[in-house]
C-alpha positions as CSV (number, residue, x, y, z in Angstrom):
1,M,-88.0,-24.9,-41.4
2,E,-90.7,-26.4,-39.5
3,N,-93.7,-28.4,-41.1
4,K,-96.6,-26.2,-40.2
5,E,-99.5,-28.3,-41.9
6,P,-101.7,-29.6,-39.0
7,Q,-102.0,-33.6,-38.4
8,K,-105.6,-34.4,-38.3
9,K,-105.2,-38.4,-37.9
10,G,-104.1,-40.7,-35.2
11,K,-105.4,-38.7,-32.1
12,I,-107.0,-41.1,-29.8
13,W,-108.5,-37.8,-27.9
14,G,-109.3,-36.2,-31.3
15,G,-113.2,-36.2,-31.2
16,R,-113.6,-32.8,-29.6
17,F,-111.3,-31.0,-32.2
18,S,-112.4,-30.0,-35.6
19,E,-108.6,-29.1,-36.7
20,G,-105.4,-30.8,-36.4
21,T,-102.4,-30.3,-34.4
22,D,-99.7,-27.7,-35.5
23,A,-96.9,-30.0,-36.6
24,F,-94.4,-28.0,-34.2
25,V,-96.9,-28.3,-31.3
26,E,-97.1,-31.9,-31.8
27,R,-93.2,-32.4,-31.7
28,F,-93.0,-30.1,-28.8
29,T,-95.7,-31.8,-26.8
30,A,-94.9,-35.2,-27.4
31,S,-92.8,-37.1,-24.9
32,I,-92.6,-40.6,-26.5
33,S,-88.6,-39.7,-27.3
34,F,-88.1,-40.3,-23.6
35,D,-90.7,-41.9,-21.6
36,K,-90.8,-44.9,-23.9
37,R,-88.2,-46.5,-21.7
38,L,-91.5,-46.9,-19.1
39,Y,-92.8,-49.6,-21.5
40,Q,-92.7,-52.3,-19.2
41,Y,-94.1,-50.6,-16.4
42,D,-96.9,-49.1,-18.6
43,I,-97.7,-52.8,-19.7
44,V,-97.5,-54.4,-16.3
45,G,-99.9,-51.6,-14.9
46,S,-102.2,-52.3,-17.8
47,I,-102.6,-55.9,-17.3
48,A,-103.1,-55.3,-13.9
49,H,-105.8,-52.8,-14.7
50,A,-107.4,-55.3,-17.3
51,K,-107.4,-58.1,-14.6
52,M,-109.5,-55.5,-12.3
53,L,-111.8,-54.4,-15.1
54,A,-112.8,-58.3,-15.5
55,K,-112.9,-58.8,-11.7
56,A,-115.3,-55.9,-11.5
57,G,-117.4,-57.4,-14.5
58,I,-116.4,-54.2,-16.7
59,I,-115.0,-56.6,-19.3
60,T,-115.3,-60.3,-19.9
61,E,-112.9,-62.8,-18.9
62,E,-112.5,-63.5,-22.7
63,E,-111.8,-59.8,-23.4
64,K,-109.3,-59.7,-20.5
65,L,-107.3,-62.8,-21.7
66,K,-107.0,-61.1,-25.5
67,I,-106.0,-57.8,-24.0
68,I,-103.2,-59.5,-21.9
69,E,-101.9,-61.7,-24.7
70,G,-101.9,-58.4,-26.9
71,L,-99.7,-56.6,-24.5
72,E,-97.5,-59.3,-23.6
73,D,-96.8,-59.6,-27.4
74,I,-96.4,-55.8,-27.7
75,A,-93.9,-56.1,-24.7
76,K,-91.9,-58.8,-26.6
77,K,-91.8,-56.7,-29.9
78,I,-90.7,-53.5,-27.8
79,A,-87.7,-55.9,-26.1
80,N,-86.6,-57.0,-29.3
81,D,-86.7,-53.4,-30.8
82,E,-89.3,-54.3,-33.4
83,F,-91.8,-51.7,-32.3
84,D,-92.4,-48.6,-34.4
85,W,-93.0,-45.5,-32.3
86,S,-95.0,-42.6,-33.3
87,V,-94.6,-39.1,-32.3
88,K,-97.9,-38.4,-33.5
89,L,-99.4,-40.7,-30.8
90,E,-97.4,-38.3,-28.2
91,D,-96.4,-40.7,-25.4
92,I,-96.0,-44.4,-24.3
93,H,-99.4,-45.1,-23.3
94,M,-101.0,-43.9,-26.4
95,N,-98.5,-45.7,-28.6
96,I,-99.2,-49.1,-26.7
97,E,-102.9,-48.6,-26.7
98,A,-102.8,-47.9,-30.5
99,A,-101.0,-50.8,-31.3
100,L,-103.1,-52.8,-29.0
101,T,-106.1,-51.8,-30.9
102,E,-104.6,-52.5,-34.0
103,K,-103.5,-56.2,-33.0
104,I,-106.8,-57.2,-31.2
105,G,-109.5,-54.8,-32.8
106,E,-112.2,-53.4,-30.9
107,I,-111.4,-55.0,-27.7
108,G,-108.4,-52.9,-27.2
109,K,-110.3,-49.9,-26.9
110,K,-112.0,-51.2,-23.7
111,L,-108.7,-51.1,-21.8
112,H,-108.6,-47.5,-21.1
113,T,-111.9,-47.8,-19.3
114,A,-111.8,-46.4,-15.5
115,R,-108.7,-44.6,-16.0
116,S,-106.8,-41.6,-17.4
117,R,-103.4,-41.1,-18.5
118,N,-102.9,-39.0,-15.6
119,D,-103.4,-42.1,-13.0
120,Q,-101.4,-44.3,-15.6
121,V,-98.4,-42.2,-15.7
122,A,-98.2,-41.8,-12.2
123,T,-98.4,-45.7,-11.9
124,D,-95.5,-46.1,-14.4
125,I,-93.4,-43.4,-12.5
126,R,-93.6,-45.1,-9.4
127,L,-93.4,-48.7,-10.5
128,Y,-90.0,-47.4,-12.4
129,T,-88.8,-45.4,-9.3
130,R,-89.4,-48.4,-7.1
131,D,-87.5,-50.7,-9.3
132,Q,-84.6,-47.9,-9.5
133,I,-84.5,-47.5,-5.6
134,D,-84.0,-51.4,-5.3
135,Q,-81.2,-51.4,-7.9
136,V,-79.6,-48.4,-6.4
137,S,-79.9,-49.9,-2.8
138,N,-78.1,-53.1,-4.4
139,L,-75.2,-51.1,-5.7
140,I,-74.6,-49.0,-2.4
141,T,-74.5,-52.5,-0.9
142,D,-72.1,-53.9,-3.3
143,V,-69.8,-50.6,-2.7
144,Q,-70.2,-50.8,0.9
145,K,-69.1,-54.5,0.8
146,C,-65.8,-53.5,-1.3
147,L,-65.3,-50.8,1.7
148,L,-65.3,-53.5,4.3
149,D,-62.7,-55.8,2.2
150,L,-60.6,-52.7,2.0
151,A,-60.9,-51.5,5.7
152,E,-60.1,-55.0,6.8
153,K,-56.9,-55.3,4.6
154,E,-55.6,-52.1,5.5
155,V,-56.7,-52.2,9.4
156,D,-53.2,-51.5,10.5
157,T,-52.2,-49.0,7.9
158,I,-51.5,-45.4,9.4
159,I,-52.5,-42.5,7.6
160,P,-52.8,-38.9,9.0
161,G,-56.3,-37.7,10.0
162,F,-57.1,-33.9,8.9
163,T,-59.1,-31.1,10.0
164,H,-58.7,-28.0,7.8
165,L,-56.7,-30.4,5.4
166,Q,-53.7,-30.0,8.0
167,V,-52.6,-33.0,10.0
168,A,-54.4,-33.4,13.0
169,Q,-54.0,-36.7,14.6
170,P,-53.0,-40.4,13.3
171,I,-55.7,-42.9,12.4
172,T,-55.8,-46.1,10.5
173,F,-56.9,-46.4,6.8
174,G,-59.2,-48.8,7.6
175,H,-61.1,-46.4,10.0
176,H,-61.0,-44.1,7.3
177,M,-62.7,-46.4,5.0
178,M,-65.2,-47.1,7.5
179,A,-66.4,-43.4,7.8
180,W,-67.1,-43.7,4.1
181,F,-69.1,-46.9,4.9
182,E,-71.1,-45.0,7.5
183,M,-71.8,-42.3,5.1
184,L,-73.2,-44.8,2.6
185,D,-75.1,-46.5,5.2
186,R,-77.3,-43.5,5.9
187,D,-77.9,-43.3,1.9
188,F,-79.1,-46.8,1.9
189,E,-81.5,-46.1,5.0
190,R,-82.7,-42.9,3.0
191,F,-83.5,-44.5,-0.1
192,Q,-85.3,-47.4,1.9
193,D,-87.4,-44.8,3.7
194,C,-88.2,-42.9,0.4
195,R,-89.3,-46.2,-1.2
196,K,-92.2,-46.3,1.3
197,R,-93.6,-43.2,0.1
198,V,-93.1,-44.2,-3.6
199,N,-94.7,-47.6,-3.1
200,L,-98.4,-46.1,-3.0
201,S,-100.8,-46.9,-5.9
202,P,-102.7,-43.9,-7.9
203,L,-104.2,-46.2,-10.3
204,G,-107.9,-46.1,-10.3
205,S,-107.9,-42.1,-9.6
206,A,-108.5,-41.6,-13.3
207,A,-108.1,-38.0,-14.3
208,L,-108.5,-36.6,-10.7
209,A,-111.8,-37.3,-9.1
210,G,-112.1,-41.2,-9.3
211,T,-114.3,-42.9,-11.6
212,T,-118.2,-44.1,-11.7
213,F,-117.1,-47.5,-12.6
214,P,-116.8,-49.9,-9.6
215,V,-113.2,-50.2,-9.7
216,D,-111.3,-52.3,-6.9
217,R,-108.1,-50.3,-6.2
218,Q,-106.8,-52.2,-3.5
219,Y,-107.0,-55.5,-5.9
220,T,-104.6,-53.4,-8.5
221,S,-102.4,-52.2,-5.7
222,D,-101.9,-56.0,-4.4
223,L,-101.3,-56.9,-8.1
224,L,-98.7,-54.3,-8.5
225,G,-96.9,-54.8,-5.1
226,F,-97.8,-51.5,-3.9
227,D,-98.2,-51.2,-0.2
228,S,-101.9,-49.7,-0.6
229,P,-103.9,-47.3,-2.9
230,I,-103.4,-43.6,-2.2
231,P,-106.4,-42.1,-0.3
232,N,-106.9,-39.3,-2.3
233,S,-107.5,-39.2,-6.2
234,L,-106.5,-35.7,-6.8
235,D,-103.5,-36.2,-4.9
236,A,-102.9,-39.4,-6.3
237,V,-102.5,-37.8,-10.0
238,S,-100.9,-34.7,-9.0
239,D,-98.3,-35.6,-6.5
240,R,-94.6,-35.7,-7.4
241,D,-93.0,-35.3,-4.1
242,F,-91.6,-38.8,-4.5
243,I,-89.4,-37.8,-7.5
244,I,-88.4,-34.7,-5.7
245,E,-87.6,-36.8,-2.7
246,I,-85.5,-39.5,-4.5
247,A,-83.5,-36.4,-6.2
248,A,-82.9,-34.9,-2.9
249,V,-81.7,-38.5,-1.6
250,S,-79.7,-39.0,-4.8
251,S,-78.0,-35.7,-4.3
252,L,-76.9,-36.5,-0.4
253,L,-75.4,-39.6,-1.9
254,M,-73.6,-37.8,-5.0
255,T,-72.2,-35.4,-2.2
256,H,-70.9,-38.3,-0.4
257,L,-69.3,-39.8,-3.6
258,S,-68.0,-36.6,-4.5
259,R,-66.3,-36.1,-0.9
260,F,-64.8,-39.6,-1.6
261,S,-63.6,-38.5,-5.0
262,E,-62.0,-35.2,-3.7
263,E,-60.0,-37.5,-1.3
264,I,-59.1,-39.9,-4.1
265,V,-58.0,-36.9,-6.5
266,L,-55.9,-35.5,-3.7
267,W,-54.3,-38.9,-2.7
268,T,-53.3,-39.9,-6.0
269,S,-51.5,-36.4,-6.5
270,A,-47.7,-36.4,-6.3
271,Q,-48.0,-34.0,-3.5
272,F,-49.7,-36.9,-1.4
273,N,-49.0,-40.0,-3.4
274,F,-51.1,-41.9,-0.6
275,I,-52.5,-44.2,-3.0
276,E,-52.4,-45.5,-6.5
277,L,-55.1,-46.2,-8.8
278,P,-54.6,-49.1,-11.9
279,D,-54.1,-48.1,-15.3
280,E,-57.6,-49.2,-16.3
281,V,-59.4,-46.5,-14.5
282,C,-57.1,-43.7,-15.3
283,T,-56.3,-41.6,-18.5
284,G,-53.4,-39.8,-19.9
285,S,-52.5,-36.5,-21.2
286,S,-52.6,-35.4,-25.0
287,I,-49.6,-33.4,-24.4
288,M,-47.7,-34.4,-21.2
289,P,-46.5,-38.2,-21.6
290,Q,-45.9,-38.3,-17.5
291,K,-49.3,-37.7,-16.7
292,K,-51.8,-40.5,-15.1
293,N,-55.0,-38.7,-14.3
294,P,-57.7,-39.7,-12.0
295,D,-60.6,-39.2,-14.4
296,V,-63.0,-41.5,-12.8
297,P,-63.1,-39.9,-9.5
298,E,-63.0,-36.3,-11.1
299,L,-66.1,-37.1,-13.3
300,V,-68.0,-38.6,-10.3
301,R,-67.1,-35.4,-8.5
302,G,-68.6,-33.3,-11.3
303,K,-71.5,-35.3,-11.7
304,S,-72.6,-34.5,-8.3
305,G,-73.6,-30.9,-9.8
306,R,-75.9,-32.5,-12.4
307,V,-77.7,-34.6,-10.1
308,I,-78.2,-31.6,-7.6
309,G,-79.1,-29.5,-10.5
310,H,-81.9,-32.0,-11.2
311,L,-83.2,-31.7,-7.7
312,V,-83.5,-27.9,-8.1
313,S,-85.0,-28.1,-11.5
314,L,-87.8,-30.7,-10.2
315,I,-88.4,-28.4,-7.1
316,T,-89.0,-25.5,-9.3
317,L,-91.0,-27.3,-11.8
318,M,-93.6,-28.2,-8.9
319,K,-93.5,-24.8,-6.9
320,S,-96.2,-23.2,-8.4
321,Q,-98.5,-25.7,-10.0
322,P,-102.3,-25.7,-9.0
323,L,-103.8,-29.1,-8.5
324,A,-104.5,-31.4,-10.3
325,Y,-102.7,-32.6,-13.1
326,N,-100.8,-30.3,-15.5
327,K,-98.6,-30.8,-18.8
328,D,-95.8,-29.2,-16.8
329,N,-95.3,-32.7,-15.0
330,Q,-94.2,-34.3,-18.3
331,E,-91.0,-32.5,-17.5
332,D,-90.5,-34.6,-14.6
333,K,-89.3,-37.6,-16.7
334,E,-85.9,-36.4,-18.0
335,P,-84.5,-35.1,-14.9
336,L,-85.6,-38.4,-13.1
337,F,-84.2,-40.7,-16.0
338,D,-80.9,-38.9,-16.0
339,L,-80.2,-38.5,-12.2
340,I,-80.9,-42.3,-11.7
341,E,-78.6,-43.5,-14.4
342,T,-76.0,-41.0,-13.1
343,I,-75.9,-42.2,-9.7
344,K,-76.0,-46.0,-10.9
345,D,-72.9,-45.2,-13.0
346,C,-71.1,-43.4,-10.4
347,L,-71.8,-46.2,-7.8
348,Y,-70.6,-49.0,-10.3
349,A,-67.5,-46.9,-11.0
350,Y,-66.8,-47.1,-7.2
351,K,-67.6,-50.8,-7.0
352,K,-64.8,-51.1,-9.7
353,L,-62.3,-48.7,-8.5
354,I,-62.1,-49.4,-4.7
355,P,-61.0,-52.9,-5.0
356,K,-58.3,-51.8,-7.1
357,M,-56.8,-49.0,-4.8
358,K,-53.3,-49.7,-3.7
359,C,-52.1,-48.0,-0.4
360,N,-48.5,-46.7,-0.4
361,K,-48.0,-47.4,3.3
362,T,-44.4,-45.9,3.9
363,I,-45.5,-42.7,2.5
364,M,-48.9,-42.8,4.5
365,R,-47.0,-43.4,7.7
366,L,-44.3,-40.7,6.8
367,S,-47.1,-38.1,6.5
368,A,-48.6,-38.9,9.6
369,A,-45.2,-38.7,11.4
370,Q,-45.2,-35.1,10.3
371,G,-47.4,-32.2,11.7
372,F,-46.9,-33.3,15.2
373,A,-50.1,-35.5,15.0
374,T,-49.5,-36.8,18.5
375,A,-49.8,-33.6,20.3
376,T,-53.1,-34.6,21.7
377,D,-51.7,-37.6,23.0
378,L,-49.3,-35.8,25.0
379,A,-51.8,-33.4,26.5
380,D,-53.9,-36.4,27.3
381,Y,-50.9,-38.1,29.1
382,L,-50.3,-35.0,31.2
383,V,-54.2,-34.8,31.8
384,K,-54.0,-38.3,33.2
385,K,-51.0,-37.3,35.6
386,G,-53.0,-34.4,37.2
387,T,-52.7,-31.8,35.0
388,P,-55.7,-29.7,34.2
389,F,-56.4,-29.9,30.6
390,R,-56.0,-26.4,29.6
391,D,-52.6,-26.1,31.4
392,A,-51.8,-29.4,29.6
393,H,-52.8,-27.6,26.4
394,E,-50.5,-24.8,26.8
395,I,-47.6,-27.1,27.8
396,V,-48.0,-29.2,24.6
397,G,-48.0,-25.9,22.5
398,K,-44.7,-24.9,24.0
399,V,-43.3,-28.3,23.6
400,V,-44.4,-28.2,19.8
401,S,-42.7,-24.8,19.4
402,L,-39.5,-26.1,20.6
403,A,-39.9,-29.2,18.3
404,I,-40.4,-26.8,15.3
405,Q,-37.4,-24.6,16.0
406,E,-35.3,-27.6,16.4
407,G,-36.7,-29.6,13.4
408,L,-37.9,-32.4,15.5
409,D,-40.9,-34.7,15.5
410,L,-42.6,-34.8,19.3
411,V,-41.2,-38.5,19.6
412,E,-37.8,-37.2,18.8
413,V,-37.8,-34.4,21.4
414,P,-35.0,-35.7,24.1
415,L,-36.8,-36.5,27.9
416,D,-34.6,-34.0,29.6
417,K,-36.1,-31.2,27.4
418,L,-39.6,-32.4,28.0
419,T,-39.2,-32.5,31.6
420,K,-38.4,-28.8,31.5
421,F,-42.0,-28.1,30.6
422,S,-43.4,-30.4,33.0
423,P,-41.6,-32.6,35.8
424,L,-44.7,-35.1,35.3
425,I,-43.5,-36.3,32.1
426,E,-41.4,-39.5,32.3
427,N,-39.7,-42.1,29.9
428,D,-42.9,-43.8,29.4
429,V,-43.9,-40.7,27.3
430,F,-42.4,-42.0,24.3
431,S,-44.9,-45.1,23.9
432,I,-47.8,-43.1,23.4
433,L,-46.0,-40.0,21.2
434,S,-45.4,-43.1,18.6
435,L,-47.9,-43.4,15.8
436,E,-48.7,-47.0,16.9
437,G,-49.4,-46.0,20.4
438,S,-51.8,-43.1,19.5
439,V,-54.4,-45.2,17.4
440,N,-53.9,-48.3,19.7
441,A,-54.7,-46.1,22.7
442,R,-58.2,-45.0,20.8
443,S,-59.6,-48.5,21.8
444,H,-63.3,-47.8,22.3
445,F,-66.5,-48.1,20.3
446,G,-66.0,-46.0,17.1
447,G,-62.3,-45.1,17.8
448,T,-59.5,-45.7,15.1
449,A,-57.7,-48.7,17.1
450,P,-57.1,-51.6,14.8
451,N,-59.2,-54.2,17.1
452,Q,-62.0,-51.4,17.0
453,V,-62.1,-51.3,13.1
454,L,-62.0,-55.0,12.8
455,N,-65.1,-55.1,15.3
456,A,-66.9,-52.5,13.1
457,V,-66.2,-54.4,9.9
458,Q,-67.5,-57.6,11.5
459,T,-70.8,-56.0,12.7
460,A,-71.1,-54.2,9.3
461,R,-70.7,-57.4,7.5
462,S,-73.3,-59.0,9.7
463,N,-75.8,-56.0,9.1
464,L,-75.3,-56.3,5.4
465,E,-76.2,-60.1,5.4
466,I,-79.9,-59.4,6.9
467,R,-80.9,-56.6,4.9
């Protein structure tokens, strides 16, 4: 049963209140259980604020030094798990401020001059999100490097390319890996673009209207590595667009990783058997001893729904809030923290998994040889000899129909039977009907030919080096 006894002590804001907070309300409204992970950003922001207060003559140099020393000591205690968190103090800001005041006395109470928890928490979250974007971006780059190594290694490995999950045309496995690379490259760019809108300083906006003290917002912005202060104090404390944007960018990233996962799950199945994953990234069945399950890509595929769900949650959270800050915004942190940890884990999983993927090259090639994957090459051959494309398309369709009836692949259909469909077909046709001939013929920028894939790998490596 809930303890209903009101809590009357320990509230920094308690001067206006004649009654204590109900115990349930205290627990229900507290955020310290999850926002304590912001401690290092809260302390960094507070140190910058203290330096600004001293620069503006609002506190003395001596007071500034004592505040900074106290905050640094608190940071060490938290890092060493020696700090006592209090639900009664509600959140990260009041826990640290109370500890600072207990440590250095009345001077600690001066730190909150010219700021509010509204601009304080907005600053903390922006510092956290900026840091996480940098970590995620580094992980994306790591996964891309793994893809480049695999693409280069398997540059000549032939695999069927699919549309509608039907064999379409032969491609190289290296080309397929470079498609994954390009998807992640767009993700990297989106995170970097999002970072520009994250990296703005709300500090100094106070509750919503600014402050009567002579604060120097540009100074604290520079100290914290922000690009500039946010121009409008009302917007500065209430804006959570950047969190929604990071959730949207993360959802796209997870959509890509989910697509990778789906292909890996298919490729490791007995029906495809294109690749093998090492035992260390797979699990078995509790009842079927023969099973080797691709649990890592399956979980990544599943976690995409989790991240996309956070995006929907955050949009819904903000959709009907009036300006400025509302307590609703306390609900932004848990989705943000969880989605960041989720995408980092998923990227790390692929960083470990991709270098260990082993291609079953013979099976890949046999699969590419089925399904008449070089039919388009035959049509192109006829067009180059003067046949209109639509006529060539019809001719090849009839050749495929014959091959199906006789159980042959296109390259196995005898020349005398091919010439019955078109007298333009000659013995040289068999070089373009081979799998190697098909992929090598696509030697242009963005094509699947091995030489083009190697060029793409080299260009990509150069681009990663200058990030």
